[in-house]
C-alpha positions as CSV (number, residue, x, y, z in Angstrom):
1,M,134.9,167.5,123.2
2,D,132.4,170.1,125.2
3,S,129.3,168.8,126.6
4,K,127.3,170.5,123.8
5,S,128.8,169.0,121.2
6,K,129.2,165.3,122.7
7,S,125.3,165.4,123.5
8,Q,124.5,166.3,119.6
9,V,126.8,163.2,118.9
10,D,124.9,161.0,121.0
11,F,121.3,162.1,119.7
12,L,123.0,161.8,116.2
13,E,124.0,158.5,117.1
14,E,120.8,157.2,119.0
15,S,119.0,158.6,115.8
16,V,120.9,156.0,113.5
17,L,120.7,153.1,116.1
18,L,116.7,153.8,116.5
19,E,116.4,153.8,112.4
20,E,118.6,150.1,112.2
21,T,116.4,148.7,115.0
22,Q,113.3,149.6,113.3
23,Y,114.5,148.2,109.9
24,Q,115.5,144.9,111.9
25,E,112.3,144.6,113.6
26,G,110.2,145.2,110.2
27,F,112.5,142.6,108.5
28,K,111.7,139.9,111.2
29,E,107.8,141.2,111.6
30,G,107.8,140.9,107.4
31,Y,109.8,137.6,107.3
32,N,107.4,136.3,109.7
33,D,104.6,137.3,108.2
34,G,105.6,135.8,104.6
35,L,107.0,132.4,105.8
36,I,103.3,130.6,106.3
37,P,102.0,132.0,102.5
38,G,105.5,131.4,100.9
39,K,105.9,127.8,102.4
40,E,102.0,127.3,101.3
41,E,102.7,128.9,97.6
42,A,106.4,126.6,97.4
43,K,103.8,123.4,97.9
44,D,101.3,124.6,95.3
45,V,104.2,125.2,92.9
46,G,105.8,121.7,93.7
47,L,102.9,120.0,93.0
48,K,101.7,121.8,89.8
49,T,105.3,121.2,89.0
50,G,105.5,117.6,89.5
51,F,102.5,116.8,88.1
52,Q,104.0,118.5,85.5
53,T,107.3,116.9,84.9
54,G,105.6,113.1,85.7
55,E,103.1,113.7,82.6
56,E,105.5,115.1,80.4
57,L,108.1,111.9,81.5
58,G,104.5,109.7,81.5
59,F,104.5,110.7,77.4
60,Y,107.3,109.5,76.6
61,K,107.4,106.5,78.6
62,G,104.0,105.6,76.5
63,C,106.2,106.2,72.9
64,I,109.5,103.9,74.3
65,T,106.6,101.2,75.3
66,I,105.0,101.5,72.2
67,W,108.6,101.6,69.8
68,E,109.4,98.4,71.6
69,S,106.5,96.5,70.9
70,I,107.0,97.2,67.3
71,L,110.9,95.8,68.1
72,R,109.2,92.7,69.8
73,I,106.9,91.8,67.0
74,D,109.4,92.4,64.4
75,P,113.0,93.1,65.5
76,R,114.1,94.6,62.0
77,S,111.5,96.8,61.9
78,F,114.3,100.1,62.6
79,S,117.7,100.4,62.5
80,S,120.4,99.1,64.5
81,R,121.0,103.2,65.1
82,V,117.5,104.0,66.1
83,C,117.3,100.6,68.3
84,K,119.8,102.1,70.4
85,D,118.5,105.6,70.1
86,I,115.2,104.3,72.1
87,E,117.6,102.5,74.2
88,K,119.2,105.1,75.3
89,L,116.2,107.1,75.9
90,R,114.5,104.7,78.1
91,E,117.5,104.6,80.3
92,L,117.3,108.6,80.3
93,V,113.4,108.3,81.5
94,E,114.1,105.4,83.8
95,G,117.3,107.1,85.1
96,F,115.7,110.7,85.6
97,P,116.0,112.0,89.5
98,L,112.0,111.6,90.6
99,M,112.4,111.0,94.1
100,D,115.0,114.1,94.1
101,P,113.9,117.6,93.8
102,E,116.6,118.7,95.6
103,N,118.8,117.4,92.3
104,E,120.4,120.5,90.4
105,N,120.3,118.5,87.1
106,V,116.4,118.1,86.8
107,Q,116.3,120.1,83.8
108,E,119.7,119.2,82.5
109,G,118.0,115.8,82.6
110,M,114.9,116.8,81.0
111,E,116.6,118.6,78.1
112,K,118.7,115.3,77.7
113,I,115.4,113.4,77.1
114,R,114.2,115.7,75.0
115,L,117.0,116.1,73.1
116,K,117.2,112.0,72.5
117,F,113.3,112.1,72.0
118,R,113.7,114.5,69.0
119,V,116.5,112.5,67.5
120,V,114.1,109.4,67.6
121,C,111.3,110.9,66.3
122,A,113.6,112.6,63.7
123,N,115.3,108.8,62.9
124,L,112.3,107.1,62.6
125,G,110.9,110.2,60.0
126,V,107.4,110.9,62.4
127,K,106.8,114.3,63.9
128,L,105.6,114.0,67.8
129,E,105.9,116.3,70.5
130,Y,104.8,116.5,73.8
131,E,102.4,119.7,73.8
132,G,101.5,119.5,77.5
133,Q,98.5,118.3,79.6
134,P,95.6,118.3,77.3
135,S,92.7,121.5,78.8
136,S,90.3,119.0,80.9
137,S,93.4,118.4,82.8
138,K,94.5,121.7,83.3
139,R,91.4,122.1,85.0
140,D,92.2,119.4,87.2
141,V,95.5,120.4,87.7
142,E,94.5,124.2,88.8
143,D,91.3,122.6,91.2
144,L,94.3,121.2,93.3
């Protein structure tokens, strides 16, 4: 190569390296700028999601407690099948990984609980459904 074409290659190489360097610096700067707000947003989302999950589990636990109270008063109130379903629902609710937020089976566990709850309600002939938090509770969560 002659010296003129070599200098053109060096110039092009420097241009490509400059672009890559600018890209890397921009990425690092953006990453650092988003790190703190990202953690704060993650905390807020985690609090809200955790509150909603706990509230829904509390609803199911309350229903189970009422049904078990009825069974203590009159053990023949429900069929043996319904009693087994209530017991299974109680096991699912109590076995829910509340203290393990990184558990990958959290959604699957909630779906199992919801399904079992619907089965119990259908077998009892009642129409109960968790409808989320009441509006006053919603305002309290948003204030957090």
